[in-house]
Structures are given as C-alpha cells and as structure tokens.
C-alpha positions, 0 to 999 in steps of 0.5 A: 500500500502506497501513501502520499504525503502532502507538504504543509508549506505547499498546501499553504502556498496553494491556498494563498495562490487560490485566494489571490486568484479569486481576489484578482478575478473579483477586481477584474469584474468590478473594473469591467462593470465600472468601465461599462458604466463609463461607456454607457454614460449619457446613452439613453434609449431615445438616442438614434443608433449612430448617436449611441455608437458614437457617444460610447466611442466618445465616452471611451476616448473621454475616459482615456483622456481623463486618465491622460489629462492629468500627467502634470498633476501626477508628475507634481506628486512625484516631484514633491507636490505638498498635498499628494494624499489630499489630491488622491483622495479627491480623485478617488472620491469624485470617481466613486461619486460619478460611478454612483450617479451613473449607476443610479441613472442620474445621467445628467449629473454624472455626465456633468461631473465627469466632464468638469471634475478634472479641470476643477481638481487641477485648478483647485490644487494648483492654486492651493499650492501657489497660495501656500508658496510650495509651487516654486518651480516654473516647470511644475506650474507649466505641467499643471497648466498643461494638464488643465488645458487637456482636462478642459477638453473633456466637456467639449468631447462629451457635449460635442454631439449636442446643440451647437449653441450649447457647445459654443457656450461650453467652449466659451466657459472653458476658455474663460476658465483657462484665462482666469486660471492663467491670470490668477496664477500669475498674480500669485507669482507662478513664475516667481523664480523666473524673470517673466513679467509684464508683456510676457504674461499677456503673451503667455495667456494668449498662447494658452487661449490659442492652444485651447481653441485650436485643440477644441476646434480639432475635437469638434471637427473630428466629431462633426466628421464622424457624425456626418459619416454615420448619418450618411451611412444610416441614410444609405442603409435606409435607402437600400432598405426602401429599395428592397421592399418598396416599388420604385414608382408608386412607393407601395410594397413590392411583390417580394415583400408582399409575399413575406407580409402575407406569410407573416399575416397567416401565422398571426391569424393562426395564433390569434384565430382571427380572420384574414382576407386578400384582394387581387386588383386589376386595372381594366384596359390599362394597356390602352392608356400606355398605348394612346397617351404614353407610358409617362401618362400611364405612370401618373395615372397608376400613382394617382390610383395607388394614392387613392387606394392608400387613402381609403384603406385602414392603417392595419391593411397592406397595399402592394404592387403585384406586377404591372397594373395588378395590385394586392391588398391584404386585409387583417381581421377581415372575413370574406364578407367584409373584404367583398364590401371594401372591394365594392366600395373601392370599385365605386370610388375609382369608377367615379374618379377622374385621373390625370389626363382626364382618364377614367378607370375601372377595377376588376377585383377578386377576394378570398379568405384564409382557410385552415390548412391553406398555404400562402400560394393557395390563399393568393391563387383563389383571390387571383382566380376570382379576379380573372372571373371578374374580368371574364364576366365583363370587368368593373366588378367584384368576385369572391 
C-alpha cells in the first residue's frame, strides 16, 4: 500500500495562490462593470443608433483622456507636490461619486461631473499650492497648466454631439476658465523664480487661449466628421432598405415583400384565430392608356390610383404592387364578407374618379379568405382566380 504525503508549506502556498486568484478575478469584474458604466454614460434609449455608437466611442476616448489629462498633476506628486494624499483622495472620491450617479441613472449629473471634475481638481490644487508658496518651480506650474488645458477638453468631447449653441457656450466657459486660471496664477507669482513679467504674461495667456481653441476646434471637427459619416451611412442603409421592399414608382410594397407580409399575416391569424382576407386588383384596359397617351401618362395615372387606394384603406391593411397594373391588398381581421364590401366600395370610388389626363378607370377585383390548412400560394391563387372571373364576366366588378 502506497501513501502520499502532502507538504504543509505547499498546501499553504496553494491556498494563498487560490485566494489571490479569486481576489484578482473579483477586481477584474468590478473594473469591467465600472468601465461599462463609463461607456454607457449619457446613452439613453431615445438616442438614434449612430448617436449611441458614437457617444460610447466618445465616452471611451473621454475616459482615456481623463486618465491622460492629468500627467502634470501626477508628475507634481512625484516631484514633491505638498498635498499628494489630499489630491488622491479627491480623485478617488469624485470617481466613486460619478460611478454612483451613473449607476443610479442620474445621467445628467454624472455626465456633468465627469466632464468638469478634472479641470476643477487641477485648478483647485494648483492654486492651493501657489497660495501656500510650495509651487516654486516654473516647470511644475507649466505641467499643471498643461494638464488643465487637456482636462478642459473633456466637456467639449462629451457635449460635442449636442446643440451647437450649447457647445459654443461650453467652449466659451472653458476658455474663460483657462484665462482666469492663467491670470490668477500669475498674480500669485507662478513664475516667481523666473524673470517673466509684464508683456510676457499677456503673451503667455494668449498662447494658452490659442492652444485651447485650436485643440477644441480639432475635437469638434473630428466629431462633426464622424457624425456626418454615420448619418450618411444610416441614410444609405435606409435607402437600400426602401429599395428592397418598396416599388420604385408608386412607393407601395413590392411583390417580394408582399409575399413575406402575407406569410407573416397567416401565422398571426393562426395564433390569434382571427380572420384574414386578400384582394387581387386589376386595372381594366390599362394597356390602352400606355398605348394612346404614353407610358409617362400611364405612370401618373397608376400613382394617382395607388394614392387613392392608400387613402381609403385602414392603417392595419397592406397595399402592394403585384406586377404591372395588378395590385394586392391584404386585409387583417377581415372575413370574406367584409373584404367583398371594401372591394365594392373601392370599385365605386375609382369608377367615379377622374385621373390625370382626364382618364377614367375601372377595377376588376377578386377576394378570398384564409382557410385552415391553406398555404400562402393557395390563399393568393383563389383571390387571383376570382379576379380573372371578374374580368371574364365583363370587368368593373367584384368576385369572391
């Protein structure tokens, strides 16, 4: 019999490794959730898809910028910033507050705090250092001021997709904040160890404004380009979708999409046990209009006819062009008698109407009702057969 012996040290080491792995996994999950909140900041169901996509991208860029917008501040900590602990506590507290507001769906407050907190932190602690006399090196001040310049871009990045007036106001406020920061810090002897005074102060402030305005213009240009590109893509996709399901002349549903609608309507009718009917409509002697007045006149007459039919159907019914001058009207929650009544109403309405170029039209209509066990082809074939019976019986009539 062979027995194995376990080293207690190995057991303790293994247990410690498992514990560490568990802690790392938990930390990773928390960080992933936090980053998810940041990316979803300001995204609501009412936004269009391209705005959601671009806002998520911009949030990610803004969060990365936030992490990179304070290099001067962290360099100051390393180089002997006299309030490093207070600064770190402020950053952590504000980060937790932003995430808490976002988790509570207080999106407007969370977004505003996320946008303006970095600039406020850098401004407050830089002026605090200047007032206490501990920020003597010009390089340290320049690093802090550069961090503020980048931090003030975060509001521009976050609010760039909103109204032009609002973005202009935000850029103006941030520019004013940067100018006040420059002037105020210089009055507090930001360069007391360097010979910078008088006109040089004004030139420095002017360069600050030019730098910030240039960076803001670049951000807004990139945002505007991305937004326009997304809108053009969406419009192109919508146009392709319309072309795929709509008839190019009349704007009605085309043959292929009507077949799909009829199949879907049959499935709904089966589930809800509600009646379903179909009208096959043919314009009598329509070819004569094309032959005598030209195809353009025929197109105008067909467009006018379809507009008349659309105006006199229910919103829950579907009108499509089956081919040439044949139309199909799918009637939901309608039995055969109701379909026949509507067909007669439409026939009389068209007969009394005068169409473009003084043309008069009549319709031959066939109606059918869906029966249990019918396939879409059988359902449509019966309406088609009824329509041809109406044409053979003298036209300008309804058959069921």
